C-alpha positions in Angstrom: 127.0 93.2 16.8 127.9 96.7 15.9 125.6 99.8 14.8 126.6 99.6 11.6 125.6 95.7 11.1 122.2 96.4 13.3 121.8 99.6 10.7 122.3 97.4 7.6 119.7 94.8 8.8 117.1 97.2 9.5 117.8 98.7 5.9 117.8 95.3 4.6 114.3 94.5 6.4 112.9 97.7 4.9 113.9 97.0 1.7 112.5 93.9 1.7 109.2 95.6 3.3 108.8 97.5 0.4 109.7 95.0 -2.3 106.8 92.8 -1.0 104.4 95.9 -0.5 105.3 96.6 -4.4 104.6 93.4 -5.6 101.3 92.9 -3.3 100.3 96.4 -4.6 100.7 95.4 -8.3 98.6 92.2 -7.9 96.0 93.8 -6.4 95.7 96.2 -9.7 96.0 93.5 -11.8 93.3 91.3 -9.9 91.0 94.8 -9.7 91.8 95.3 -13.8 90.9 91.7 -14.2 87.3 91.8 -12.3 86.2 95.8 -13.3 87.4 95.9 -16.8 84.5 93.3 -17.9 81.9 95.4 -16.5 83.8 98.5 -18.0 83.5 96.9 -21.3 80.1 96.2 -21.1 79.6 100.1 -20.3 81.3 101.4 -23.3 80.3 98.6 -25.8 76.2 99.9 -25.0 77.0 103.1 -26.4 79.9 102.4 -29.1 78.8 101.3 -32.7 78.3 97.8 -32.7 80.5 97.2 -35.5 83.7 98.8 -34.1 82.9 96.4 -31.0 82.7 93.3 -33.0 85.8 94.3 -35.0 87.8 94.5 -31.5 88.2 98.3 -32.2 86.9 99.2 -29.0 89.0 98.4 -26.0 89.6 101.6 -23.6 87.1 104.5 -24.7 83.9 104.3 -26.7 83.6 104.8 -30.6 81.1 106.2 -32.5 79.1 106.8 -29.5 75.0 106.1 -29.8 72.6 106.1 -27.3 70.0 103.8 -29.5 70.2 100.7 -27.4 69.1 102.6 -24.4 66.3 104.3 -26.4 64.9 101.4 -27.6 65.1 99.5 -24.2 63.2 102.6 -22.4 60.6 103.6 -25.4 59.1 100.2 -24.8 56.3 101.0 -22.4 56.6 97.5 -20.5 60.1 98.4 -19.0 58.6 100.4 -16.5 55.9 97.9 -15.2 58.5 95.6 -15.2 60.8 97.7 -12.9 57.9 98.4 -11.0 56.8 94.6 -10.7 60.8 93.6 -10.0 61.0 96.3 -7.2 57.6 95.1 -5.4 58.6 91.3 -5.7 62.3 92.2 -4.3 61.4 94.2 -1.5 58.7 92.5 -0.5 60.0 89.2 -0.7 63.4 90.0 1.3 61.1 91.8 3.7 59.3 88.0 4.1 62.3 85.9 3.7 63.8 87.6 7.0 60.8 87.6 8.7 60.5 83.9 8.5 64.9 83.1 8.2 66.0 84.9 11.5 63.2 83.7 13.8 63.5 80.3 12.8 67.2 80.4 12.7 66.9 81.6 16.6 65.0 79.1 17.6 67.6 76.3 16.0 70.5 78.2 17.5 69.0 77.7 21.0 70.3 74.5 22.8 67.5 74.5 25.3 65.1 73.4 21.9 65.5 69.7 21.9 64.1 69.2 18.6 66.5 71.5 16.9 69.0 68.8 15.6 66.2 66.8 14.3 64.7 70.0 12.5 67.7 71.0 11.2 68.4 67.6 9.7 65.1 68.1 7.9 65.8 71.3 6.4 69.6 70.2 5.0 67.7 67.4 3.2 66.1 69.7 1.0 69.5 71.2 0.2 70.1 67.7 -1.6 66.8 66.5 -2.8 63.5 68.2 -4.2 60.5 67.2 -5.7 60.9 68.2 -9.3 59.5 71.0 -11.8 56.5 69.1 -12.4 55.4 68.1 -8.8 56.1 71.6 -7.7 54.5 73.2 -10.5 51.5 70.9 -9.8 51.8 72.2 -6.4 52.2 75.7 -7.1 49.0 75.2 -9.1 47.3 73.5 -6.6 47.9 76.2 -4.1 46.3 78.9 -6.9 49.4 80.9 -6.9 50.2 80.2 -10.5 49.3 84.4 -12.1 49.6 86.0 -8.8 52.8 87.7 -7.5 53.0 85.9 -3.9 54.4 82.9 -6.6 57.5 85.0 -6.1 57.1 85.4 -2.4 55.5 82.3 -0.2 56.9 79.2 -1.9 60.3 80.1 -1.4 60.2 82.1 1.8 63.3 80.3 3.4 66.5 79.5 1.7 68.2 76.8 4.0 71.8 77.8 2.8 71.1 81.4 4.4 69.4 79.6 7.5 72.2 78.1 8.5 74.3 81.4 8.1 71.9 82.9 10.4 71.7 80.0 13.1 75.4 79.7 12.8 75.7 83.6 13.9 73.1 83.3 16.5 75.1 80.3 18.3 78.4 81.7 18.2 77.9 85.7 18.6 75.2 85.9 21.0 76.4 84.1 24.1 74.1 82.1 26.5 74.9 84.2 29.2 73.6 87.3 27.4 69.9 85.6 27.5 70.3 84.5 30.7 71.1 87.8 32.3 67.9 89.1 30.2 65.8 86.4 31.3 66.4 87.1 35.2 64.9 90.6 34.5 61.7 88.7 32.9 62.9 88.8 29.3 60.8 86.3 27.2 62.7 84.4 24.1 60.5 87.0 21.9 61.3 90.1 23.7 64.9 89.3 23.8 64.6 88.3 19.8 63.6 91.9 19.2 65.2 94.0 21.6 68.4 92.3 21.8 69.1 90.1 19.3 68.1 91.9 15.7 70.0 95.3 17.2 73.3 93.1 17.4 72.7 91.4 14.3 72.9 94.1 11.7 75.6 92.6 10.0 73.9 89.4 9.8 70.8 91.0 8.4 72.5 92.8 5.7 74.4 89.8 4.2 71.3 87.8 4.3 69.2 90.3 3.2 71.6 91.2 0.1 71.5 87.7 -0.7 68.1 87.5 -0.3 67.5 90.8 -2.6 70.1 90.2 -5.5 68.2 86.2 -5.9 64.9 87.9 -6.0 66.2 90.5 -8.6 67.5 87.7 -10.9 65.1 85.6 -10.4 64.0 84.8 -14.1 62.9 80.9 -13.7 60.1 81.8 -11.8 58.6 84.0 -14.0 58.9 82.1 -16.8 57.2 78.7 -15.4 54.6 80.4 -13.3 53.4 83.9 -15.1 51.0 84.2 -18.1 49.9 87.6 -17.2 51.9 90.6 -18.8 51.1 92.6 -16.5 52.6 90.7 -13.6 55.9 89.8 -15.8 59.6 90.9 -13.8 61.9 93.3 -15.3 64.2 90.3 -16.5 61.2 88.3 -18.5 60.5 91.9 -20.4 64.4 92.5 -21.1 64.5 88.6 -22.3 61.8 89.6 -24.7 63.2 93.0 -26.0 66.5 91.5 -26.4 64.9 88.3 -28.2 62.8 90.8 -30.7 66.0 92.5 -31.3 67.9 89.4 -32.4 65.0 88.3 -34.9 64.7 91.9 -36.5 68.7 92.4 -36.6 68.6 88.9 -38.3 66.6 90.7 -41.0 63.5 88.9 -40.3 60.6 90.7 -42.4 62.2 93.8 -43.3 64.6 94.8 -46.2 68.5 94.5 -46.2 69.1 98.3 -45.6 66.8 97.9 -42.7 68.3 94.6 -41.5 71.8 95.9 -41.6 71.0 99.2 -39.6 69.7 96.4 -36.8 72.8 94.9 -37.0 74.5 97.7 -36.4 73.1 98.5 -33.1 71.8 95.2 -32.0 74.8 94.6 -29.9 73.9 98.1 -28.3 70.9 96.7 -27.4 72.4 93.6 -25.7 74.7 95.5 -23.7 71.9 98.2 -22.6 70.1 95.2 -21.0 72.4 94.3 -19.1 73.4 97.5 -17.5 69.4 98.4 -17.0 69.1 94.8 -15.4 72.2 95.1 -13.3 72.6 99.1 -12.2 70.1 98.9 -8.9 72.1 96.1 -7.5 75.5 97.8 -8.4 74.3 101.2 -6.6 72.6 99.6 -3.6 76.2 97.4 -2.9 78.5 100.4 -1.7 76.0 101.3 1.1 76.0 97.6 2.6 79.6 96.9 1.8 80.5 97.7 5.6 78.1 95.1 6.6 79.1 92.8 3.9 82.6 92.5 4.6 82.0 92.1 8.4 79.5 89.4 7.8 80.7 87.8 4.7 82.5 85.1 6.6 79.6 84.3 9.6 79.0 80.7 8.0 82.4 79.7 8.1 82.7 79.6 12.1 81.6 76.7 13.6 80.2 77.0 17.3 
């Protein structure tokens, strides 16, 4: 083959590569916009005139900028108590979740533990069957956990799906030879778990911790069923109450026509503001653990 033919082949190959990369880049941009625009729209709608939002005049930039919605949310004294409660429930709950899930997953990953298959089967059954709402409520009430902060933490200390992910990680990422070498130096399973397994499991801890943390932060149902004391209500319940009271007020209940119209004008601001207030802490936290999340997100898909 002549030199000219080789050059033409390389040019053709480079041209196809450029076209492919261009198409891939455009597709990635489109996917990003599809995912990111709804969040961006919520942000600009939370500071825009609700009338302009509902009539479709707000698309790329906020219009009729007003922070009335955020003022209504944050002037409610309950919001700060709700934030405090949610942060406590989230941090303490996530710590307890990891404290129970990781040791259990490590034990179930050890082949020398003969009962591990039977115990794992019992855990898996709970993914498909549970006692139902009323028996669960009676159990929680019988344990005197209703109207206490511990109802957010103790009854749901282990998520079986996360347990399976952690067990799979320990089975596939910690070679048996590693423990055998440590055991020759007199290392027990407990010491091996604390000093060897945990330092090598940062990706796992970050992923499982994020799953648990988001679940606790968004936990709405537990408070709705088991909590009656206002001082124990998490942020999600308080934001729900603010949103519902705003909708009633916006509907004109108990107010004149002008006041009802004024409230209706800013009703969507409060609605979108509630979304931002409830999700912003998680959005801020995620970038700090993204590198671990990207590494560990496929942990559960590997079968040892």
